[in-house]
C-alpha positions in Angstrom: 0.0 0.0 0.1 1.4 3.4 -1.0 2.3 5.6 2.1 0.4 8.5 2.3 2.1 11.9 4.2 0.7 15.3 5.0 3.1 17.0 3.2 6.4 15.9 0.7 9.1 18.2 0.0 11.5 17.8 -3.0 15.0 18.9 -1.9 17.5 18.5 0.7 19.1 21.8 1.0 18.5 24.5 3.5 15.3 25.5 2.6 14.1 21.9 2.2 15.2 20.6 5.5 14.1 23.9 7.4 10.0 23.5 5.9 10.7 19.7 6.8 11.9 20.5 10.8 9.1 23.0 11.1 6.5 20.5 9.8 7.6 17.8 11.5 7.7 20.0 14.7 3.5 20.9 13.8 3.1 17.3 14.0 2.4 17.0 10.0 3.5 13.4 8.3 6.7 14.6 6.3 8.7 12.9 3.4 11.7 14.7 2.1 13.3 13.5 -0.8 16.8 14.6 -2.1 18.3 13.0 -5.6 21.9 13.3 -4.0 23.5 14.0 -0.5 21.8 16.6 1.7 23.5 20.2 0.7 25.3 18.4 -2.0 25.0 21.7 -4.0 24.4 25.3 -3.1 23.7 25.0 0.3 27.4 23.9 1.0 28.8 26.0 -1.2 28.1 29.5 0.1 30.5 31.8 2.0 29.4 30.5 5.7 28.0 33.8 6.8 24.8 34.5 9.0 24.3 38.2 8.1 21.9 40.8 7.1 24.0 41.6 3.5 25.0 45.1 4.4 25.5 45.9 0.6 21.2 44.6 0.0 21.2 48.3 1.6 22.0 50.0 -1.5 19.5 48.3 -3.6 16.6 49.4 -0.9 16.2 45.8 0.2 14.9 47.0 3.7 12.8 44.4 4.6 15.1 41.4 3.6 18.0 42.9 5.6 15.7 43.7 8.9 14.7 39.8 8.7 18.2 38.5 7.9 19.4 40.9 10.9 17.0 39.6 13.4 17.4 36.1 12.6 21.6 36.1 13.3 21.1 35.8 17.1 18.1 33.8 17.0 20.6 31.2 15.0 23.7 31.8 17.1 21.8 30.5 20.3 20.1 27.5 18.4 23.6 26.0 16.8 26.5 27.8 19.1 28.0 24.9 18.7 28.3 25.6 14.4 27.7 29.3 14.7 29.9 31.8 16.3 30.0 36.1 16.3 32.7 37.1 13.8 33.7 40.7 13.4 34.4 42.1 10.0 36.9 44.9 9.0 36.0 47.2 6.2 38.5 49.2 4.9 37.7 52.7 3.3 38.9 52.8 -0.5 38.7 56.9 -1.4 38.0 56.3 -4.6 35.1 54.0 -4.1 31.9 54.6 -1.9 32.1 57.8 0.2 33.0 57.3 4.1 29.8 58.8 4.8 27.8 56.6 3.2 29.3 53.8 4.3 28.6 54.8 7.8 24.9 56.1 7.1 24.5 52.2 5.9 26.0 50.6 8.8 24.1 52.9 11.4 21.0 51.3 9.9 22.8 47.8 9.8 23.3 48.4 13.9 19.4 49.2 14.7 17.1 47.7 12.6 17.8 44.3 13.3 17.1 44.2 17.1 20.9 43.1 18.3 21.2 42.5 21.5 24.6 39.8 21.7 26.6 41.2 18.8 28.6 44.4 19.2 27.9 47.6 17.1 30.0 48.9 14.6 33.2 51.1 15.6 36.1 53.0 13.2 39.9 51.7 13.4 42.7 53.4 12.8 44.4 50.9 10.2 48.1 52.4 10.9 48.0 51.1 14.6 45.4 48.6 14.7 46.8 44.8 14.2 44.0 44.6 11.4 46.1 47.2 9.4 49.3 45.0 9.2 48.4 42.9 6.6 46.9 45.7 4.5 48.7 48.5 2.4 50.4 50.8 3.9 47.8 53.5 2.0 44.8 52.0 4.0 44.6 54.5 7.0 40.9 53.8 8.4 38.4 51.5 8.4 35.5 50.0 10.1 34.6 47.2 12.1 31.0 45.6 12.2 29.4 42.5 13.5 27.8 39.4 12.2 28.2 35.9 12.3 29.8 32.7 10.5 28.3 29.4 10.3 29.5 25.5 8.9 26.3 25.9 6.4 26.5 22.2 5.2 26.2 21.4 9.1 23.1 23.4 9.7 21.2 21.2 6.7 22.2 18.1 8.4 21.2 19.0 11.5 17.7 20.5 10.6 17.2 17.0 8.9 18.8 15.6 11.9 15.6 17.5 13.8 13.2 16.8 11.4 13.9 12.9 11.4 13.8 12.7 15.8 10.2 14.7 15.1 9.2 12.1 13.0 9.8 13.2 8.9 11.2 10.4 6.8 14.5 11.7 5.2 15.4 10.1 1.9 18.4 10.9 0.6 19.6 10.0 -3.1 16.2 9.4 -3.9 15.3 11.3 -7.1 11.5 12.2 -7.9 11.0 11.0 -11.4 7.2 12.6 -11.9 4.6 13.7 -9.2 1.2 14.1 -10.3 -2.3 14.8 -8.9 -4.8 12.0 -8.3 -7.9 12.5 -6.5 -7.3 15.3 -4.6 -3.7 14.2 -3.6 0.1 14.0 -5.1 1.3 10.8 -6.5 4.7 10.7 -6.3 7.2 8.2 -8.6 10.3 7.6 -7.1 13.7 6.6 -8.0 13.2 2.6 -8.5 9.7 2.8 -9.3 8.0 3.0 -5.8 5.3 5.3 -4.9 4.3 7.8 -2.1 1.3 10.0 -1.4 1.2 13.5 -0.2 -1.9 15.9 0.4 0.5 19.2 -0.6 3.6 19.1 -2.1 7.0 22.0 -1.8 9.2 22.5 -4.5 12.6 23.4 -2.5 15.0 22.2 -5.1 17.1 25.0 -5.7 18.7 25.6 -9.3 16.6 22.4 -10.3 13.4 24.9 -9.2 12.3 24.9 -12.6 13.0 21.5 -14.0 11.0 20.0 -11.1 8.4 22.5 -11.8 8.3 21.8 -15.9 9.6 18.1 -15.8 8.4 16.5 -12.6 5.3 18.5 -12.3 4.6 19.1 -15.5 3.5 22.8 -15.2 3.0 24.4 -18.4 5.1 27.7 -18.0 7.1 28.2 -14.7 8.3 31.6 -13.6 11.4 32.7 -14.8 14.4 32.2 -13.0 17.6 33.9 -12.8 20.6 31.6 -11.7 23.3 33.4 -10.1 27.2 31.8 -9.5 29.4 32.1 -6.5 33.0 30.7 -6.1 35.0 30.7 -3.5 38.8 29.8 -2.9 40.6 28.6 0.1 44.2 29.6 0.4 46.9 29.2 3.3 46.2 31.8 6.6 46.7 35.2 5.4 46.6 36.9 8.8 46.9 35.8 12.0 44.1 37.5 14.4 40.6 35.9 14.1 38.8 38.9 12.2 37.4 39.0 8.3 37.8 41.6 6.0 35.6 42.9 3.6 36.8 44.8 0.6 35.0 46.8 -2.2 35.5 45.9 -5.4 35.8 48.7 -8.5 33.1 46.7 -10.3 30.3 47.2 -7.4 31.0 44.0 -5.9 32.1 43.2 -2.7 35.0 40.3 -1.3 35.5 38.6 2.0 38.4 37.2 3.1 37.6 35.4 6.4 39.8 32.7 8.7 38.7 29.0 8.0 39.5 25.9 9.7 41.9 27.0 11.3 45.1 27.4 9.3 43.2 29.0 6.2 41.5 31.7 4.7 38.2 31.7 2.5 38.0 34.2 -0.1 34.9 34.8 -2.0 33.0 35.2 -3.7 31.8 36.3 -7.3 28.5 37.1 -8.6 27.8 36.2 -11.8 24.9 34.8 -14.5 25.1 31.5 -14.8 23.8 29.1 -17.9 24.0 25.4 -18.0 23.7 22.6 -15.4 23.6 23.4 -11.9 25.0 20.2 -11.0 28.4 21.1 -13.0 29.1 24.1 -12.0 32.8 24.8 -11.0 35.3 27.7 -10.6 36.8 28.8 -13.0 40.8 30.0 -13.5 39.1 33.3 -14.5 37.4 33.3 -10.8 40.6 32.1 -9.2 42.3 35.2 -11.1 39.4 37.4 -10.4 39.2 36.5 -6.4 43.1 36.7 -5.9 43.0 39.9 -7.9 40.1 41.2 -5.5 42.3 40.7 -2.2 45.4 41.5 -3.5 44.6 45.2 -3.9 44.0 45.5 -0.3 47.0 43.1 0.6 50.6 43.9 1.0 51.4 40.7 -0.1 49.6 39.7 -3.1 47.7 35.9 -3.4 48.2 33.9 -6.3 46.5 31.0 -7.9 49.1 28.9 -7.1 48.2 29.2 -3.8 44.8 27.6 -4.1 44.3 24.3 -2.2 40.7 24.3 -2.9 37.9 25.9 -4.5 34.2 25.6 -4.9 31.2 27.0 -6.3 27.2 27.1 -6.4 24.2 28.0 -8.0 21.7 30.9 -6.3 18.1 30.6 -7.8 16.9 33.6 -7.8 13.4 35.2 -9.2 14.4 36.9 -12.2 13.4 40.9 -11.6 15.3 42.1 -14.4 18.5 43.7 -12.6 21.0 44.5 -14.9 23.6 43.0 -13.2 23.9 39.5 -10.9 25.0 41.5 -7.8 22.3 43.5 -8.1 19.3 41.0 -8.5 17.1 40.3 -5.5 18.0 37.7 -2.6 14.7 38.2 -1.2 12.7 34.7 -1.7 9.7 34.1 -2.9 6.8 31.6 -2.0 4.3 30.7 -4.6 1.4 28.4 -3.9 -0.8 27.2 -6.8 -2.8 24.0 -7.8 -5.3 21.6 -6.3 -4.1 19.2 -4.5 -1.8 22.2 -3.1 2.0 22.6 -4.4 4.5 25.8 -2.6 7.4 26.4 -4.9 10.1 27.9 -2.8 12.4 30.8 -5.6 15.9 32.5 -3.9 16.3 32.9 -0.2 19.5 32.6 1.7 21.3 30.8 4.7 20.1 33.3 7.2 16.6 33.7 6.6 16.0 29.7 5.9 14.0 29.3 9.1 11.4 32.4 8.3 11.5 31.0 5.0 10.0 27.9 6.7 7.6 29.7 9.1 6.3 31.9 6.0 5.9 28.6 3.9 4.1 26.9 6.8 2.1 29.8 7.1 1.2 29.3 3.6 0.1 25.9 3.6 -1.8 26.5 7.7 -5.5 26.4 5.7 -4.5 23.1 4.8 -3.7 21.8 7.8 -5.6 23.7 10.2 -5.2 21.1 13.1 -1.4 21.4 12.6 0.3 23.5 15.9 2.0 27.1 15.5 5.2 28.5 14.9 7.8 26.9 17.3 11.1 26.6 15.8 12.8 30.5 17.3 13.5 29.1 20.5 14.4 25.5 19.6 17.8 24.1 19.7 19.1 22.5 17.1 21.0 18.8 17.8 24.0 19.3 20.5 22.8 22.9 20.3 21.4 23.1 23.8 24.1 25.2 25.6 24.4 28.9 26.2 25.9 30.7 22.8 29.3 31.8 25.0 30.0 28.7 26.7 31.3 26.4 23.9 34.9 26.5 26.3 32.7 24.9 28.8 31.6 21.9 26.5 34.8 21.4 25.4 36.5 21.4 28.9 33.4 19.0 30.0 34.3 16.5 27.1 37.8 16.4 27.7 37.8 15.6 31.4 35.3 13.1 30.4 37.8 12.0 27.8 41.2 12.2 28.5 42.3 11.0 25.9 41.5 13.3 23.2 44.3 15.9 21.9 42.7 19.5 22.2 42.9 20.1 18.8 40.4 17.5 18.6 37.7 18.1 20.9 38.0 21.3 19.8 36.6 20.1 16.4 34.4 17.5 17.9 32.6 20.2 19.8 32.5 22.5 17.0 30.8 19.9 15.0 28.5 17.9 17.1 28.5 20.2 20.5 26.9 18.3 23.3 26.4 15.2 20.7 29.7 14.3 20.8 29.8 12.3 23.8 27.0 10.5 22.2 29.4 9.8 19.3 32.5 9.0 21.1 30.1 6.3 23.7 32.3 4.3 26.5 35.7 4.8 24.7 38.1 5.4 26.6 41.3 5.0 24.7 42.0 6.4 20.9 42.4 2.8 19.8 38.7 1.8 21.0 37.9 4.0 18.3 38.7 2.4 15.6 40.5 2.9 12.5 42.1 6.2 12.2 41.7 7.1 8.3 43.4 10.5 7.9 43.9 13.5 10.0 42.3 12.6 13.8 39.0 11.3 11.7 38.2 7.5 13.1 36.0 4.6 12.0 34.1 5.5 15.0 33.3 9.1 13.6 32.6 7.9 10.1 30.3 4.9 11.6 28.2 7.6 13.6 28.0 9.7 10.6 26.9 7.0 8.4 24.2 6.0 10.8 22.9 9.1 12.4 23.6 11.9 9.7 22.8 10.2 6.1 26.8 9.9 5.3 27.5 7.7 2.3 30.6 8.7 0.5 34.4 9.9 1.4 33.0 13.2 0.0 29.8 13.3 2.2 32.3 13.0 5.0 35.3 14.9 4.2 33.9 18.0 2.5 29.9 18.6 4.1 29.9 16.5 7.6 33.6 18.1 8.0 35.9 20.0 6.0 38.7 17.3 6.9 39.5 16.9 2.8 41.4 19.8 3.2 43.9 17.6 5.6 43.4 14.5 3.7 46.4 12.9 1.1 45.1 11.2 -1.8 45.7 7.5 -0.4 43.7 8.3 2.8 40.9 9.9 0.9 41.1 6.2 -1.3 40.8 4.0 2.1 38.1 5.9 3.7 36.2 5.3 0.3 37.1 1.8 0.2 36.0 1.5 3.7 32.6 2.9 2.8 32.4 0.8 0.0 32.6 3.2 -2.9 33.6 2.4 -5.8 36.5 3.4 -7.7 36.3 6.5 -9.4 37.3 6.1 -13.0 
């Protein structure tokens, strides 16, 4: 007999899992279908920021900025293990945006988001502040303001875990090939020929939202979508302090340089229109050159493409608002409800506003599920995040006291990934030997087994680039050994 769900969701990125979590917490039965791995596309290819989007003020996107700013501290408190406050240094370039304009924008940034935890803006003398050391001597002053950093892929996984804990059926590597309305319900044909039914359908397929509308749901004329590509590069650490930089470019874009994974710096992003298969998007040599030039214009020591240790790119699906340049296209999300039985399509959105987007999606669907509960996610921690936002040091100390064999760096990484669930992963182990094979860096058999069992990891890429970023520290032979352990077929 075909199983019937209240809600079926196509797409295992941040919007799909956010809606799944919210709906499951309201008592709805939920099925989430993801063709690949969770966060396998756009949602693991962001700049890793929880931010209001300072530059969006230039385009008068005040509602979006307000909503995003108000979410920073909500997400920080919900996931203090994978999110943390970060200070951003914005050097003043005399030939670009004037000082007064930046100051006015930062005044709004400080005051329209209900900030309580994060410190406000201040001015810096780069000739005396340590933030000026890596910069060109001609740069004399800067602003410093607050936003937050987050592990984007783990944010997706934790939302999926919480949704599953509340009863959602999360199916990765399960393609929905066809969806049609039959007798007032959605009948879904899944990979392998199995079927499922749902009273309502959510299309949260990200860059594939149009393909799902036209190909899977057979909608005749899907709305116009603008695909915008963003590329990032990772290089060895460029500066020793823990603040990030925001560099203005002559073409109107901005570029971030962010401390990353201890010994690296993350640089991004580009904003350019993309045409093609979102599954094949890559950072190109031109992207490398652009990003290196963008930061080198501000640094004493230039960054060269030969220094790049990793690169990635993602495609953001935006409603086409007719903007001339990709960086000016609206980042606001659009939710379109249509059909009978109901189908809700999600366009746009950003990591920062995923929780509010999920609430808005459920508000649109509420007439079809009047018995469902109300909004609840604002004060609910994500798995492993049940501790005060500023006490991650205490969580690490407690973990090391219980597992005295852990090196400090390993304990820090585990707490930053799993929070209070790190002890659940380690179990009753009393020595490193009890954690099984060490594949590379500090990744053990116990951790890999736990990721497979509780976080839907299936491949070496799942483990090394989405559940963690240990791929930055793995040799090729270590990666092959992990892939063999997971039963992957050798790549041709």
